[in-house]
N, C-alpha and C positions, 0 to 999 in steps of 0.2 A: 695318247699323251702320257707320260710317265712322271709323276711327281714324287715328292718325298715328304714324309711326316716325321719330324723330330718331336719326341715326347720329352720335354725338358724340365728338369728339376732344378730350381733356383735356391734351394735350402732354407734355412730358417729366417733369414732377414738381414744378411750383411754380405756385401760384394766379396769380401775375403773368404767366405765359405763356399763360394760358387765354384764347382769344378772347371777347369780350363776347357773341357769338352763342351760345355754350354756356350762359351764365347765363340767357339769354332761353329757350333750349329747355328747360333744367331747370325753370325756373319755370312753363312751359306743360304740363309732363308731370305725369301722376298716378302713373305707374309708372316705376321706374328699375331697369335690369338692368345689372349691373357685376361685375367682379372686385373683391373687398373693398379692395384696395390702391388702386385708382383713386378711390374715394370720399374718401380721405384729403385730397385737394385741393379737393373740392367739398362736403364734409360740411354747411356751414352753409346751402347752397343746396338741399338736399334733405330738410331736416327735415319730418317729417309726411307724406312720400311713402311709397307701397308700394314697398319696396326688396327686390330679389332678388339674392343674390351667390353664384351656383354657383362652385365652386373653379376654379383655374387650369387643370386638366386637362380641364374640361368647357365648352371654348369653344362647341362646336356646340350644347350643351344651352342655353347662355346665349342664342345667336342664335335658337334655336327658341322659347324661352320669350318673347323679345321680340316675335317674329312673332305668336305665339298671342294675346298681349295686345293687339297692334295690330288683329288681326283681330276681336277682341271689342269693339272700339270705343274702347279706351283710347288715351291719347296717351303714347307710350313713349319713353324715351331709353335707347338701348344705348350704353354707355360703353367706350372703349378708350383706352390711353395713347398718346402720340405722335399720328400721324394715323391714324384709324380705317380709312383706305383704303389704308394702306401696311403690308404684313405684319400685318394686323390683322383685326378682326371684321366689317368691312363685306362682305367677300367671302363669308363664311359666311352672313350675312343674305341676300344676293342669291342664293346657291346655292339655299337652301331657300325662298325666296320663290315664290309661284305666280303664273302669268300671269293667274289669275282674281282675285287680291287687289286690293282697291279702296282700301286705306288709302294716305294720303299718305306719301311718303318725302322726307326731307331730310338730306342729309350735310353735316355741319359740319367743315371741314378744321381741321387743327392743325399744330403744329410737330413734325416728325418727329425720330427719334433722330439721323438723319444731319445735320439742320439744327442741332440743339442741340449735338451733338459738334463740329461744324465751328465753330460760334460760340465755343466754349470755346477752340479752338486758333487762331482767327483767321479766315481766309478761304480755305480750302484747296479749296472746291468752286466757284470763281468761273468755271470753264469747264466743259466737258463732264465728266460724272462718272457712276459707276454705284453701285448698292448691291447687296449679295450677302449672303444669309443663309447662314451655314455649318452650320445644322442640317439633318440628313438625315432628320428624322422625317417630313416631308411632301414631300421631294425626294430622288431617288436621289443617292448621292455622286458617281457618275460625271458626272451633270449638273452638279453644283456645280463640279467640277474643270474640266469643259469651258468653262463660262461664266467661271470665273477665268482660264483660259488666254486667252480672247478679250479680257477686260478687260485683261490684262497685254500682249498683243500690240498692242492699240490705244493703249496707254500712257494709259489713262483714269485720272483720279483715282477713288478708290473708298472706300466706307464698307462694312466687314463687320460684320454683325449676328450674334448668337448665336454668339459666337466659340469658346468653350470651356466644357465642362461636365465634371463628374466622369467621366461615361461617354464623352465625346468629347474626348480629350486631344491626339491626334496630327493630327487633320484640319486644324487651323489652320496647323500647321508645313508640312504638305503644300502648303496654298495659298500660303503665304509663300515656299516654294521655287519654286513656279510663277511668282510675281511676280519672283523674283530671276532666273529664266531670261531674262526679257524687259526688265526694268527695272534700272536702275543701283543698285548697293547703297547709294549715297549718297542715294537718293531721300528727300526729307523725308517724314516720317509722324508720326502722333500715336496715343497711347492715351488714351481717355477712359472713366473709369469713373463710373457714376451721374451722368451729366450733370444738373445743376440739381436734384440731391437732396442730402440732408444730408451724406453722406460723398463728395461729388464729388472726383475727383482726376484729373490728366492729366499727360502727359509728351510731349514732343517729341523725336524721335530719328530715326535713319536706318533704311531698310529692312533693312539688314544687322544693325543692333542690335536691331530689332524681332523678329528670328528668335530671339533668345536669351531672351525674356520669357516669363512665364506669365500667363494671363488667367482670366476666368470669365465667367458668363452675364450679368453686369452691365456688362461691358466692350464697347465698340465700337472698332474700329480704323480710322483714317482713313489711306489710302494715297495720296501725292501723285503727280504725274507728273513728267516730266523738267524742267518749268519751276518747279515749286513750290519756293518759296524761304523761307528763315527771316530774320526781321527782329525784333530785340529778342527778346522772349519769344513771338513769334507765327510762324505759317507762313501763306503765302498763295500762291495760283496767279494769275498775271497774267491779266487778263480778255481781253487781246489778245495773242496770242502773237508777232504780227509774223513775223519770219524764223525758221523752224523750225531753221535751223542756228546761230542767235544764242544759243548756250548755251555755258557754259564746259565744256571737255572736257580730259581728262588726256592725250589723244593726238590729234594732228591728221593727217588723211590725207596731206596734202602732206609731212609729215616721214617717211612710211613709204617704203621703197624700192618702185619700180614694178615690176609683173610678177613679185612675189615668190611663193615657195612658202610658204604659211602653215601652220605646225606648231602645232596646238593641243595643248598638252602640260601641263606641271606635274609630270611624273614623270620620273625619272632616266633611263629608257631613251629617252623622248621627247626629252630634251636631247641624249643621244648621237646620236640620229637627226638631229636638227637641225644638229649640228655637222658631221657626216659629209656632209650635203647641202651645207653651206656650203663645205666643203673641196673640192667638185667645181666650185666657181664659181657656184653657184645663189645668188640673192638670196633670203634666208630671214628670215621673221618668226615669232617664237615668241610665242604668245598663251597665257597662263596666267591661271587664275581669282584667284590670291592674289599678294600682294606677295612672299611667300617664294618662290613658284614663279618669279616674274620674277628675284628675286635669284639663285636657283640657276641659272637659264638664262643670266643675264649672266655668272656665274662660270664656268660649264662651256662656254659657247658664245660666245667673245669676238667671233666674226665674224657675229653675227646681231643683228637688231633685236628688242627685247622690247616686248610689250604686256601690261599686267596689269589685273585687275579683271573682275568679272562685267558685261560691257558690255551685255548683253541682245541680243536677236535684231535689233532695228532698228539699233542702232549697229554690230554686226558687219557687217550688210548694207552700211552706209554705208562703213565702212572697206575692206571687201573691194572693193566696187564702185569707189570713188574711187581707190583705189591700184592698180586693174587687176590684182588677184591672179591668178596663174597656175594654182594648184592649192591644194586643202585636204588636208592630212594629219591625220587624226584619230588623235592619239596619246594621247588622254585616258584616264583610269583606266578599267579594264574595267567598273566599276559606274556610270560616268557616262553611263548610257544616254540621259538626257535631253538632254545637250549633244550627244551623238552624233546624236540625231534632228534637232536644230536645225541641226547642220552639214550633214547630208544635204539637208535642206529648202533651206538656203542655196545649196549647190552646184547644186541643180536650178533654183532661181530665177535664179542668176546665170550659169548655164551653165558652171560650173567643175568641173574634174576633182576627184573625191573618191576618197581611199584611206585605208582604215582600217588602222592598224598595231595588230594584236592581238597582245599578248604572249602566248607559248606557255604553256599550262596544265600545271601539274605534278600536278594533283590524282590522277591514276592511279598516280603513283609511290609514294604513302604511303597508309597505312591511314586512312580518314576516313569519318565519317558525313555524306552528302551530302543537303542539303535545298534546296528550291526558293526559299525566301524567309526574311526574318527572323522572321516569326511562327512558322513551323515550327521555325526554329532555337531560338526562345525556349522552345517547349514541349518539344522534345527535351532541351535543356540542363537544364532543371528535372527531367526524369526521370533524367538521368545524373549530375547533380552538385548540390552545395549552395553551393560556393564557386566562382562561374563567372567566367571571364576573358573579356572581350569585346575582341577584336582587330579590331573592325569599325568603329571611329571613333565619332563622336558623333551623326551624322545620324539614325540609326536607334535610338538609345538608348531612346527612349520605347517602342518596340515590345517591348523586354525588360523595362524597369522597370515597365510598366503591364499586362503580360500577366497572366491569372488565375493566382494563387498566387505571383507574383513577390515579394511582401513576405516570404515564408518563406525566401527564398534571399539569399545575400550576393553582391552583384555587384562585380566589379572591372574597371577600365577604363584602357586606354592610349590616349592621344590626343595630337594636336599641341598645342604650348603656346600656344594661341590664347585670349585672355581671354574672348571671347564663347562659345566652345565649352566652356571650363571652367565659366562660369556657367550654361550650359544643363545640363551634367551635375549641378551642385550643386542647381539648381532641381528636377531630377527625383529628387533624393533620394539620389545617390551620396554616401557619406561621403567626407570629404577624404582620410582615410587609405587609401581604396581607389582612388585616382586617381594615374596616373603620367603626367605631361605632359612628353613628350619627342618629338623629331623622329626618326622611323625612317628606314630599316628597321633591325632589330636582329639580332644574331648569335644563333646557337643557344644559346651559352653565357649570353648576357644574358637570354634567355627563360627558360632552365632556372633561373637563379638567382632571377629575379624570381618565377616561379611557385612555386618551392619555398619561398621565404621567405613568401609570401602563403598558402601551403597550398591552392593551386588544385587543384580536382578535375575540372574540365571547361573546355575552351577552344573559343570560337567564332571563326571566321575567315572572311574572304572568300577567294575563289579568285584572289588577287592576282598569281600568277606570281613568277618569280625576283626581279624588280626590286622587288616589293611585299613581300619578305621571307617568302614562303610556305614555302620550303624550311626555313628556320631555325625557323619556328613548328611545322611538321609534325615535323621531327626532334626538337625539344625535347619536344613532347607525347609522341612515341613513347618517348623515353628515360626520361621520368617515368611512363610507363604510364597516361596519363590520356586520357579520350575527347577526340577532336578532331573538332568539327563544322564543316563548310564549307558556306557558302552559295553556291549555283551563280551563275555570271555571268548577268545578264539577257540575253534573247534579243533580238537586234537584227538586222534584214535589211539588213546592210551591202551597198551596191551593188558594192564591190570591197574586198578586204582582202589583207593580207600579214602573215606571222608572223615575218618577219626583217628587220633593217636592210637586208641586202643586197638582198632582194627589192623593198624600197621604193625603193632607189636605182636599181635596174634599171628599174622602172616609171617613175619621175619622169624620169630622164635620157633614157630612150627617148622 
């Protein structure tokens, strides 16, 4: 018996976007295999057919059923939304097909989720782009992160599928942080939910703003590249890039001092180091991730040049190379291990001297419960307290708020007065009355007063050193007699490091 298997794409979710070939395939078929939802858009075309609808979790069973029917001589249509060959059912059918099968196969392409979402936003995929599923059900998370990093390093436009579910809340923010390591924070992006379905919605925003939003499994994210622009209510990526340097920049290499020592900072002790270097006659550039960091550098280091913003790997390489930088001093926060790794990479690529300024640790001077990471901190905090104060910032807040049993505890947070970070905390469920938005560091007395007023019975902190207010937090916790949990610094293999300003000056001047 000779059957036929149609692998049918029914598009994003409206009959008008289904290719005419689909209707012809359905008319020719006597058996239809589909997830029930997909029949919504083709129901009038399959009346009177033998229809099978195994549920969403039984994708392989659907493919195997379609194959069995085709082997038995039937003409079968196996349906999938979007394009059946992209993150969909065609691969399962081919996996289980036998070399000895003799039935005919025809794949009918359709409009993918990426195409549909891009059209809602404008034309963001007009040049090279990538798609990436953020679901780790069928792919290890380490692979997803690795692929995301290469997408970001190549500055490709991208579409992210399977963005966020109830079980997978934090993965997308990890991926967006990877994007921000290499792409500019002002990169134009889009959020599209339920493209071409009844409750379609979309928003155009920057990559930095995207980091503050929440999503679901019906949402796709479109990430632009450095050339993606906004016009009216649309975004588009020019088809021909022309000159890669022909883009607006907040800082020009020619405006920077030549052969300068670059201090990557944003912390108070990093600024002191930069000023001390400048006083020795060195040309110094201070690079900080935030505008606030640049403001503080300009205030405290009047003799240095400041650069601000998350420039990304490629832009940093351009500025360091074109300004003929002499050395890189890594005075970033002890927990900013990703930027440290990037600076080490840049120093090797550009043959620049690299020196890590590692602020001394105070953790052995005070009683503390030390843990390796935020997940361990969350579990231990919930064992030791019920009104838990997080002195760890907003970046890892989801690790605490979404840990098993977290809803039974009350969480309190002190953070920088940044609107995006505040919105992120609110979206994760921190009550407004449990938030303190102030720029630190804070005195022992301020910590004691706040924690006593809030009835705090456990504190979680980073090992941030003297400049990060560690001593004041540890002393306040000891005075109040409450558990003090400290997340250890990430381990980084620095090529060279110093733990004092004097040691850095000696190394650089020598």
